[in-house]
N, C-alpha and C positions, 0 to 999 in steps of 0.2 A: 674263339670265346674271347680271348682278354681283347683279340684286336676290334671286337665289336662293343665291346664295353668301352674301350678308349675311342671309339668312334663317338657313341652316343654322348660320351662327356664333351667331346670337341664340338659337336654341333651344338649341343645345349649351351655352351660356353660362347659360341658364335653368336646366338640368338639373344644372350644376355648382352652382348657388347653392342648389337644391333639396336637393342631397347633402350639403352642407356645414350646411344649417339642420335635417336630419335627424338628423345625426350630434350636433351640439350638443344637440339636444334629447333624444337618447338619454342623452347624457353627464350631463345634468341630471336625467333621471330615476335613472340608475344610482348618482348621489350618495348617500351615507349620509345619513338623515335627523339633525337637531341632536340631543344628547344629551338625555335627558330629567334635570332637576334632581333629581327625586327618587330617580333610581337613582345618582346621585353621592353621597349621605348614606352615610357607612361607620360610622356610629356604631352600636353594640352595646350594649344593655343587658343586665348581667349582675347577678346575685343575690347573689353573694358574691365577696370577693376575699380572698386570704390570702398573709399577709406573712410572710416566711422572715427572721428576724435570727440574725445570728453572735455567739457570746458570748465576748468576750476571754478567751484561756486563762488561767488564774488569778484572773480576776474572782470575788469574792463571789458577789454575786447581781444580777441587773439591776436591782431595787429600791432599792438601797443606792447612795447617791452619794457619792462620798469628799470630805471637806473639804479635802485638799491630794492633788495626785497627782504623781508625780514621775516623769520619763521617763530616759531613757538620759543624756542631754545633762545633765540637771539634778543626777543621781548622780554624775556625773564632775566637776561644777563644785563639789561638797562636798569633794572631796579624799580620800575615806575609802578606807583601804586594805583592810578587811575589813568583815564586817558589824557588828562590834563597833563599829569606829570611826563607822559609818554611823549606828548607832541613838544615839551620844553626840551626835554633830553636830545631830541631829534632838530632842533629849531635851525642848526647849521646846515643840516641836510635837505630841509624844506624850505628855506626862506629861496624867494626868488633872486633875480640877478639883481632887482634895484630894491631887494631888502622887504618886499612884500610878504604878507603872510600867505601860506598856502592854501589851496581849495580841498576841503575836507570831502571824501566820499565815503559812503559807508555801503560796504558790499557793491561798488560800482555805480552806485545810484546817489545823486545829489540829495544833499539834507538842508533843511531851512536854516542849522546853525549848531553851534558846539555846545549850547545850553543844555540840551539833553544827552549829551554823550560825556561832559566833563568827570560827572563821578563814577560812570562805568569802569568797572576794575579791568586792568591791563590784562588779567587773566582771561578775559571772554575774549581777546583777540587769537584768532588762528593765524594770522599774519598782518604785514603791514608792506604796502608798494607806495614808491615813490618815483614819478612820471616827471617827464621835461614838460616845457611849456605848450609843446605841440599837442598834448592830450588835453591841456588846458584849452587851447583855442577850440577844440571838439565840442567841448563842454561850454562854451560860451564865456570864456574869462579871457584874461589878458595873456598874450606871450611869454610876459615876464614872470608870472606865477607858475608855480609848480603844482602837483597834484599830488595828495596823499589818500590813497585808498585803504580804508580800514574793514579788513575782513573779521568777520565776527564767526565764533565756533558756530556749528550747526545747533548745537544743545549745550545749554550752559545753566546751570543754577548755583546760587552764593549768598550766601547770610553772613554779613560782616559786622562787627561790633568794636567799636574804638572808644579809649576814654584817655585823658591826659589833664594833668591838673598843676600848678604853679603856686607858690607862696612867696611872699617877701620875707628877707632876714630880718626887718624889725616888725613885721606882723603885720595884719589887716589887709583889704584888697585881695584876697586869695582868689585864684581863678580855676574853674574845671569846666571840663567840655567833654560831653558823649555824643557818638554818633552811631546810629544804627541804620544799616541799608540791606535791601534786598533786591536781587537781579535774578531774572529768570529769561531764558531763550530758548524757543521752541519753535519749529514750523514757521520760520521768517517772521515770529512775533517777538517782540522785547516788551517786558515790563521790568520798570526801577522804581522803588521807593526809597526815599532817603529823608532822614529826621537827625537834626543837630540840635542838641539842648547846651545852653551855655549859661553858667551863674558866675558871677563877680561879687564877693564881698564889700561891705562899705569900708571907708577908711575914714576912722575918727581923728581929731585933733590930739587927742591921749597917745595915740599911737605914731603921731607923727608932731611932735610940739613946734609949735609957731610961736614966736616972740611976738606978743601984745595980740595973742589970740584971743577968740571969743570964748571960748571954754572946751574942756575936755570931752565932753559929749558933742561938740560940733562937728557935723560930718563934712569932711574934704570931697568925697566922693560917694555917692550913693551907691545902694547894691543894686544891681541889674540882672534879671532874667530874660533871655531869648530864645525863641524858637523858630527852626529853619526847617520847614517841611516842602518835600518835592516829590511830584510823580510821574512818570512817562510811562508812555504807553504808544508803541509804534510799531509798523507793520509795513511792508513792502509787497506791492501787489505789480508784478511785471517791472517795469523801470518807474514806478511810481511810488514815492515813498510817504506815507500817512503817520503823523505822530499828533498825539495829544499830552500837552505839557502844562502842570498846573502847579501852583508854589504859593506858598503861605508868605506874606509880607515880612521879610527878616528885620525891618527896620521898627516895627512894633512891638512892646514887649508881651510876654503872655498875658493871657487873661482876656476881658471884654475887649481890649483895643486891638488884638490879633485879628486880621481879616485876610481873606484871599486876594493875593497882589495880582495873581494872573493866572488865567484858564485859557490856553489859547489851542486852536486846531490848525495844522500846516499841511498842506495836500502840496508836494514838490513833485513836479514829473522831471524824472532823474537821467532820462537818457541822455545822450550826447544830441547837440543840434545838428539838425540835417543842413548841408551846405546850400546856400541859395543858388537856384539855377541862373546860370549865366545867359544874359539874353543871346540869341542868334542873330548874327546881323543880316543874314539872309533870308531871315522870315520875317515877315512883316507883324507889325503889332496891331493890337485892336484899333479899326478904324482907318485903317492903312491898307492899301492895294499897290500892285504894281500896276506901272505904266505901260 
């Protein structure tokens, strides 16, 4: 009996070992094969690559490199109040080889003149680019001139008020001036309104005693009041700059004598001029033929 029990136990142990071995073999058979190194290569060969670039708003052309380029921080460091002060501060950098004045562009487009930009605050500029005479030739100007491109901020609004006064030590002829300005830039359009009022008191003989004068109430210099007002509306359509400029005559006193001195509409094609096609010596012109 004991031998029979031992035999049954051994038989059961053998079956158990055989089952574990079969399970291990099945697990090894079910394991995935190792990856093929050739399939891990994700390299793809393409025949063409397209690179897209973004042109900076207001830039002239991607193939023109400015000699000097100023950013917002650089412009603020010059301490210029308006465009006129800015150009005066950059006179050495912008003057041509022969001392000629630079060509001024606005957002890469030609303009009719600086009259509509002189009072624009320097804070409205996003950048200033100075180019050599090669760029001036492309725009139809002399090779000795340099090009100054003023790049405006996309959006800008400002209301400014200024006041100043002066008096003399002996009295009389006091002077006062006030200026109010409004500027707005949005969607490629610009509106500028400016008004300046000046007043000067009279100067009497009693305030400046003159030997042999007429009398103490004699007027040496009369009082005066002057008003200067201007408005500019400008818009850019592609490479064409349109501006409407209106001014009040600054030479006439306030009142009935004041009148509109100028109201002008300017349309300036601002793109660079196309180079003229050179004649082909091998191609006959009109009315000519080959023998």
